[in-house]
C-alpha positions as CSV (number, residue, x, y, z in Angstrom):
1,X,40.0,-15.3,11.0
2,X,36.9,-13.6,10.3
3,X,34.9,-14.9,7.7
4,X,35.2,-13.4,4.4
5,X,31.4,-13.0,2.7
6,X,33.2,-15.3,-0.7
7,X,32.5,-18.1,2.4
8,X,29.5,-16.6,3.7
9,X,26.6,-18.8,3.2
10,X,23.9,-16.7,0.6
11,X,21.0,-17.1,-1.9
12,X,23.1,-18.6,-4.9
13,X,24.1,-21.4,-2.8
14,X,20.2,-22.3,-2.2
15,X,19.7,-22.0,-6.0
16,X,22.9,-24.2,-6.9
17,X,21.6,-27.0,-4.0
18,X,17.9,-27.7,-5.6
19,X,17.2,-30.3,-8.2
20,X,18.5,-29.3,-11.5
21,X,15.4,-30.4,-13.7
22,X,13.3,-28.8,-11.7
23,X,11.1,-26.1,-12.4
24,X,11.9,-22.8,-11.2
25,X,10.6,-19.9,-12.5
26,X,7.8,-19.5,-15.4
27,X,8.3,-15.7,-16.6
28,X,5.6,-14.9,-18.7
29,X,5.2,-18.4,-20.2
30,X,8.8,-19.0,-20.7
31,X,10.0,-21.5,-17.8
32,X,12.9,-21.6,-16.3
33,X,14.7,-24.6,-14.2
34,X,17.0,-24.2,-10.7
35,X,19.8,-25.7,-13.3
36,X,18.8,-23.0,-15.9
37,X,18.5,-20.1,-13.0
38,X,22.0,-20.9,-11.5
39,X,24.1,-21.2,-14.9
40,X,22.7,-17.4,-15.7
41,X,23.6,-16.6,-12.1
42,X,27.0,-17.8,-12.6
43,X,27.5,-16.9,-16.1
44,X,26.3,-13.3,-15.1
45,X,28.5,-13.7,-11.5
46,X,31.6,-14.1,-13.6
47,X,31.6,-11.6,-15.7
48,X,30.8,-9.1,-12.7
49,X,33.7,-10.3,-11.1
50,X,35.5,-8.9,-13.8
51,X,34.1,-6.2,-14.3
52,X,34.0,-4.1,-10.7
53,X,36.6,-6.1,-8.5
54,X,36.8,-4.4,-6.1
55,X,33.3,-2.9,-5.8
56,X,31.5,-4.7,-2.4
57,X,28.3,-3.5,-3.4
58,X,26.4,-3.3,-6.8
59,X,23.8,-1.6,-8.1
60,X,21.2,-3.3,-10.3
61,X,17.8,-1.5,-12.5
62,X,16.4,-3.8,-14.5
63,X,13.4,-4.1,-15.8
64,X,12.3,-7.8,-15.9
65,X,11.8,-10.2,-13.6
66,X,14.2,-12.5,-15.1
67,X,16.9,-9.8,-14.9
68,X,16.5,-8.8,-11.7
69,X,17.1,-12.4,-10.2
70,X,19.7,-13.6,-12.2
71,X,21.1,-10.1,-11.0
72,X,20.4,-10.9,-6.9
73,X,21.5,-14.2,-7.4
74,X,24.9,-13.3,-9.7
75,X,26.0,-11.0,-7.5
76,X,26.0,-13.3,-4.4
77,X,27.5,-16.7,-6.6
78,X,30.6,-13.4,-7.5
79,X,31.0,-12.8,-3.8
80,X,29.5,-9.3,-4.1
81,X,26.4,-7.7,-2.1
82,X,23.4,-7.6,-5.2
83,X,21.2,-3.8,-4.4
84,X,17.8,-3.9,-6.7
85,X,17.1,-0.4,-7.3
86,X,12.7,0.6,-7.9
87,X,12.6,1.1,-11.8
88,X,11.5,4.5,-10.2
89,X,13.9,5.4,-8.1
90,X,15.3,8.8,-8.6
91,X,18.2,8.8,-6.6
92,X,20.7,6.8,-5.2
93,X,21.7,6.4,-1.6
94,X,25.3,6.3,-0.3
95,X,27.0,2.8,-0.2
96,X,28.0,4.0,3.6
97,X,29.2,1.5,5.7
98,X,28.9,-2.3,4.9
99,X,28.3,-4.3,8.0
100,X,30.7,-7.8,7.4
101,X,28.4,-10.4,7.5
102,X,25.9,-8.9,4.5
103,X,25.2,-11.0,2.6
104,X,22.5,-8.6,0.3
105,X,21.0,-5.3,0.8
106,X,17.6,-3.2,-0.3
107,X,17.1,0.0,-0.5
108,X,14.1,2.1,1.1
109,X,13.4,5.3,1.7
110,X,11.9,5.4,5.9
111,X,10.2,7.4,6.7
112,X,12.1,10.6,5.6
113,X,11.2,10.0,2.1
114,X,15.5,9.9,1.4
115,X,16.5,6.9,0.1
116,X,18.9,5.2,2.7
117,X,20.5,1.3,2.7
118,X,20.0,-1.5,4.9
119,X,21.8,-4.8,4.6
120,X,21.1,-8.5,5.7
121,X,22.5,-11.3,6.8
122,X,21.4,-14.4,4.9
123,X,19.8,-16.1,8.5
124,X,18.0,-12.9,8.5
125,X,15.7,-14.3,6.0
126,X,16.4,-18.1,5.7
127,X,15.8,-18.8,9.7
128,X,12.4,-17.2,8.7
129,X,11.9,-18.9,5.6
130,X,9.8,-22.5,7.0
131,X,8.1,-20.6,9.3
132,X,6.4,-18.2,7.1
133,X,5.9,-21.4,4.2
134,X,4.2,-22.8,6.7
135,X,1.5,-20.2,7.8
136,X,1.6,-19.8,4.0
137,X,0.6,-22.7,3.0
138,X,4.2,-23.4,1.0
139,X,5.3,-26.5,-0.1
140,X,7.7,-28.0,-2.6
141,X,5.4,-28.4,-4.8
142,X,3.9,-25.1,-4.7
143,X,3.3,-22.7,-7.8
144,X,3.0,-18.9,-6.4
145,X,1.4,-16.8,-8.6
146,X,3.4,-13.0,-8.7
147,X,3.1,-9.6,-10.2
148,X,6.1,-7.0,-9.1
149,X,9.7,-6.0,-9.3
150,X,12.0,-8.2,-7.0
151,X,13.2,-4.7,-5.7
152,X,10.8,-4.3,-3.3
153,X,11.7,-6.8,-0.1
154,X,8.3,-8.4,0.3
155,X,8.4,-9.8,-3.1
156,X,11.9,-10.8,-2.9
157,X,11.4,-12.4,0.0
158,X,8.8,-15.1,-1.6
159,X,10.6,-15.5,-4.1
160,X,13.9,-17.0,-2.3
161,X,11.2,-18.8,0.9
162,X,9.9,-20.8,-2.4
163,X,12.9,-21.4,-3.6
164,X,14.4,-22.5,-0.3
165,X,12.4,-25.5,-0.8
166,X,12.2,-26.0,-4.4
167,X,8.9,-24.2,-5.0
168,X,8.7,-22.4,-8.4
169,X,7.3,-18.7,-9.5
170,X,4.9,-17.8,-12.0
171,X,5.4,-14.1,-12.4
172,X,3.9,-11.8,-14.2
173,X,5.8,-8.7,-14.9
174,X,2.9,-6.8,-17.0
175,X,0.1,-4.6,-15.2
176,X,-2.5,-7.2,-16.8
177,X,-5.1,-9.1,-14.9
178,X,-6.4,-11.4,-17.5
179,X,-3.1,-12.4,-18.8
180,X,-2.7,-13.2,-15.1
181,X,-5.8,-15.6,-15.0
182,X,-4.3,-17.5,-17.7
183,X,-1.3,-18.4,-16.5
184,X,-2.7,-18.9,-12.9
185,X,-5.2,-21.9,-14.9
186,X,-2.4,-22.5,-17.7
187,X,0.4,-23.6,-14.5
188,X,-2.1,-24.1,-11.9
189,X,-1.3,-21.7,-9.4
190,X,-1.8,-23.1,-5.8
191,X,-0.7,-19.7,-4.5
192,X,-1.5,-16.4,-5.4
193,X,0.4,-13.3,-3.6
194,X,-0.6,-9.9,-5.0
195,X,-1.3,-6.7,-3.0
196,X,-4.7,-6.0,-2.2
197,X,-5.2,-3.5,-4.6
198,X,-4.2,-5.8,-7.5
199,X,-5.9,-9.0,-6.2
200,X,-9.6,-6.7,-6.6
201,X,-8.8,-6.7,-10.1
202,X,-9.5,-10.2,-11.1
203,X,-12.5,-10.7,-10.1
204,X,-13.8,-8.0,-12.6
205,X,-11.7,-10.3,-15.2
206,X,-12.5,-14.3,-13.8
207,X,-15.9,-15.6,-15.2
208,X,-14.9,-19.5,-14.0
209,X,-13.2,-20.1,-10.6
210,X,-9.8,-20.9,-10.6
211,X,-10.0,-24.3,-8.6
212,X,-6.2,-24.7,-8.0
213,X,-5.7,-22.2,-5.8
214,X,-4.9,-23.3,-2.1
215,X,-4.4,-19.5,-0.7
216,X,-4.3,-15.9,-0.8
217,X,-1.6,-13.8,0.8
218,X,-1.4,-10.2,0.7
219,X,0.3,-7.8,2.4
220,X,0.8,-3.4,2.4
221,X,-2.7,-2.4,2.3
222,X,-5.5,-3.2,4.3
223,X,-8.5,-5.8,3.7
224,X,-11.6,-6.3,5.0
225,X,-14.1,-9.0,5.0
226,X,-16.8,-7.9,1.9
227,X,-13.0,-8.1,-0.4
228,X,-12.3,-11.2,0.7
229,X,-15.9,-12.3,-0.2
230,X,-15.2,-11.0,-3.6
231,X,-12.2,-12.9,-3.8
232,X,-13.5,-16.3,-3.0
233,X,-16.3,-16.2,-5.3
234,X,-13.4,-16.2,-7.9
235,X,-11.3,-18.7,-5.9
236,X,-13.0,-21.0,-4.0
237,X,-11.3,-23.2,-2.2
238,X,-8.9,-20.7,-1.3
239,X,-8.1,-19.2,2.0
240,X,-6.4,-15.4,2.5
241,X,-3.3,-14.8,4.6
242,X,-2.9,-10.4,5.6
243,X,0.0,-9.9,6.8
244,X,1.9,-7.0,8.3
245,X,5.6,-6.4,8.1
246,X,8.8,-4.3,6.8
247,X,11.8,-3.9,5.5
248,X,14.2,-3.6,8.3
249,X,11.9,-6.6,10.5
250,X,10.3,-8.8,7.9
251,X,7.2,-10.2,8.5
252,X,5.3,-9.3,12.5
253,X,1.7,-10.3,12.2
254,X,-0.4,-12.2,9.2
255,X,-4.3,-12.2,10.0
256,X,-6.6,-15.2,8.5
257,X,-9.4,-14.2,6.0
258,X,-11.5,-16.0,8.7
259,X,-10.2,-13.6,11.6
260,X,-11.4,-10.6,9.2
261,X,-14.3,-8.0,10.3
262,X,-15.2,-5.0,8.7
263,X,-12.5,-3.6,10.5
264,X,-10.2,-2.8,7.7
265,X,-6.8,-2.4,9.5
266,X,-6.5,-5.3,11.7
267,X,-3.6,-7.1,11.4
268,X,-3.4,-9.9,13.4
269,X,-1.0,-11.8,15.7
270,X,2.8,-11.6,15.4
271,X,4.1,-14.5,13.7
272,X,6.0,-16.9,16.0
273,X,8.9,-15.7,17.4
274,X,8.0,-12.1,16.9
275,X,6.3,-9.8,19.6
276,X,4.6,-6.5,19.4
277,X,3.9,-4.0,21.9
278,X,2.2,-0.4,21.5
279,X,3.2,2.4,23.7
280,X,1.4,5.7,23.8
281,X,0.1,4.5,20.3
282,X,3.4,3.4,18.9
283,X,3.7,-0.1,17.7
284,X,7.4,-1.5,18.8
285,X,8.5,-5.1,17.1
286,X,11.1,-7.6,18.6
287,X,12.2,-9.7,16.0
288,X,15.5,-11.7,16.0
289,X,14.8,-11.3,11.9
290,X,15.8,-7.8,11.5
291,X,18.7,-5.7,9.2
292,X,21.8,-5.3,10.7
293,X,22.6,-2.8,13.0
294,X,19.0,-2.7,13.9
295,X,18.1,-1.9,18.2
296,X,14.5,-4.0,19.4
297,X,12.6,-3.4,20.7
298,X,12.0,-1.2,17.2
299,X,9.8,1.5,16.3
300,X,8.6,2.0,12.2
301,X,7.0,5.1,13.5
302,X,3.1,3.1,12.7
303,X,0.5,4.2,14.9
304,X,-2.0,1.4,16.1
305,X,-3.8,-0.6,19.1
306,X,-4.6,-4.1,20.6
307,X,-7.7,-5.3,21.7
308,X,-8.2,-8.0,24.3
309,X,-8.0,-11.1,22.1
310,X,-3.9,-9.9,21.2
311,X,-4.5,-8.4,17.7
312,X,-2.8,-5.7,16.4
313,X,-4.5,-2.7,14.5
314,X,-2.5,-0.1,12.7
315,X,-3.9,3.8,12.5
316,X,-1.8,4.7,10.2
317,X,2.1,6.5,10.3
318,X,2.7,9.7,12.6
319,X,3.5,12.0,9.4
320,X,-0.3,10.9,8.8
321,X,-1.8,13.0,11.5
322,X,-1.9,17.1,10.6
323,X,-3.1,19.6,12.5
324,X,-6.3,21.6,10.9
325,X,-7.5,24.3,12.5
326,X,-5.3,23.5,16.0
327,X,-6.9,20.0,15.9
328,X,-5.4,16.2,15.0
329,X,-6.7,14.5,12.3
330,X,-6.1,11.5,10.6
331,X,-5.7,11.6,7.0
332,X,-5.5,7.8,7.1
333,X,-9.3,8.0,8.9
334,X,-10.4,9.7,6.4
335,X,-9.6,7.4,3.3
336,X,-11.2,4.5,5.2
337,X,-13.6,6.5,5.2
338,X,-14.2,7.4,2.2
339,X,-13.8,3.8,1.0
340,X,-16.3,2.5,2.8
341,X,-18.4,4.6,1.1
342,X,-20.1,2.1,-2.1
343,X,-19.2,3.4,-4.9
344,X,-16.1,4.9,-3.9
345,X,-12.9,2.6,-5.7
346,X,-10.2,4.6,-3.3
347,X,-9.3,7.3,-1.7
348,X,-6.0,9.7,-0.8
349,X,-6.4,12.4,1.8
350,X,-3.6,15.1,2.0
351,X,-3.2,18.7,3.5
352,X,-3.1,21.5,1.2
353,X,-3.5,25.3,1.0
354,X,-6.3,26.9,1.2
355,X,-7.2,30.5,1.7
356,X,-4.0,31.2,3.6
357,X,-3.9,28.2,5.9
358,X,-3.6,24.5,5.4
359,X,-6.8,22.1,5.1
360,X,-7.2,18.6,4.2
361,X,-8.4,17.1,1.0
362,X,-9.1,14.1,-1.1
363,X,-9.0,12.6,-4.6
364,X,-11.1,9.7,-5.1
365,X,-11.4,6.9,-8.1
366,X,-15.4,5.8,-8.6
367,X,-16.9,2.5,-9.2
368,X,-19.3,3.8,-12.3
369,X,-17.2,7.4,-13.1
370,X,-20.7,7.7,-15.4
371,X,-23.1,7.1,-12.7
372,X,-21.7,10.1,-10.4
373,X,-22.6,13.3,-11.8
374,X,-21.3,16.6,-10.0
375,X,-22.4,18.5,-8.0
376,X,-25.3,14.8,-7.0
377,X,-21.8,12.7,-6.3
378,X,-20.6,15.2,-4.0
379,X,-23.6,15.3,-1.4
380,X,-23.9,11.6,-1.6
381,X,-20.0,11.8,-1.0
382,X,-20.2,14.0,2.2
383,X,-23.7,12.3,3.4
384,X,-21.6,9.5,4.2
385,X,-18.4,11.1,5.5
386,X,-21.0,13.3,8.4
387,X,-21.5,9.9,9.7
388,X,-18.4,8.7,10.5
389,X,-15.8,12.1,10.6
390,X,-16.4,14.9,12.8
391,X,-16.9,18.3,11.1
392,X,-12.9,19.6,11.7
393,X,-12.7,16.1,9.5
394,X,-14.2,16.3,6.9
395,X,-11.7,17.2,3.3
396,X,-13.2,21.0,3.0
397,X,-13.0,19.2,-0.7
398,X,-13.6,16.0,-2.6
399,X,-12.6,15.5,-6.2
400,X,-13.5,12.5,-8.4
401,X,-10.7,11.8,-10.9
402,X,-9.5,8.7,-13.0
403,X,-7.5,7.5,-11.3
404,X,-4.5,7.6,-8.2
405,X,-0.6,7.6,-7.9
406,X,0.8,4.4,-6.9
407,X,4.5,4.1,-6.1
408,X,5.8,1.1,-8.1
409,X,5.3,-1.0,-5.3
410,X,1.6,-0.4,-5.5
411,X,1.7,1.4,-2.2
412,X,-0.4,5.4,-2.4
413,X,2.0,8.1,-3.0
414,X,0.9,11.1,-1.8
415,X,3.8,12.6,-2.6
416,X,3.1,13.5,-6.5
417,X,-0.4,14.8,-5.9
418,X,0.2,17.7,-7.9
419,X,-0.3,15.5,-10.7
420,X,-4.2,14.7,-10.1
421,X,-4.9,18.3,-9.2
């Protein structure tokens, strides 16, 4: 007889098996034990069985971490497949055919921008938890701080990996680095998980070093040695690990702080059990920890190269390469050249129409807006760019703005640049 969804092991079972009185979650000062988390999830699961008796996949669009977590676990308690949807998602994807062994689903836009559903077996995450926990420095006594929606697989994965060994999460719903620092001290967090853009707000808020933090995890964006040194002044006992991964595949490569260089696009060596190759500049990955229906070696349409030591360098996505006056131009290369300028915090490059032809343009935020007045600031920017970019790669304009658009997961969002133009 084929195994049913109800009889398969899932993440709710994992939570229920932990010591009931052990701390599982602190959400902005409110504590929940594993027993309380299991009870909240089971109660929701009972309601879901009554309300959605025939549905296999249930969508949830929740705002708070606790609500997202109990929705995910409660759905599994009811033998359903949970799908957490980002708050800013405008369209819900088609469910399609549900694989027999799936216990969860995630929504991703992939490379097309069209929402789609990916399904996972429990083992495709759980079997890798011991490997990632060891590399990330997570133990049963760990308390990991994180801020960000569980609708994004990187966040959800790390919560489940913590819970798999009875560790605790210290969660923030709000974007408030000052309060983050307070919670880190109050709950003596030893691991921090934030994307680099969020991490680099902390040195502006932390006046006294936090000694309890031993490990800092970061993904989704690049980080170089200079940024790592800023964080080290706030967390003197912490080592930093930067990872490269994807919803379709799980973790791919990782880079430790002592391996970081000024080349921010280095993403390190493959995780154990993962194989990476580069063919004609395109990255291919072979891993047993992928979503259902994936054939390996698999391409994410990411570009890269490897050095003699086996380190992978992320050179952008295929759609980052555009044609400007018959020449191939990398938008990512323009962004990195801009972000290497000391007074620029962040940059986005995009293609716009100018006088009937497509041209590259850039938008930047600066460290001290008042200290940089146009047109003097623009001259300084182009003086720097000409040191690293060819003439045909230079953006025809570079606009200083108050802030740049980002997706809910913290990634730069070129799709809504019209809001800052």
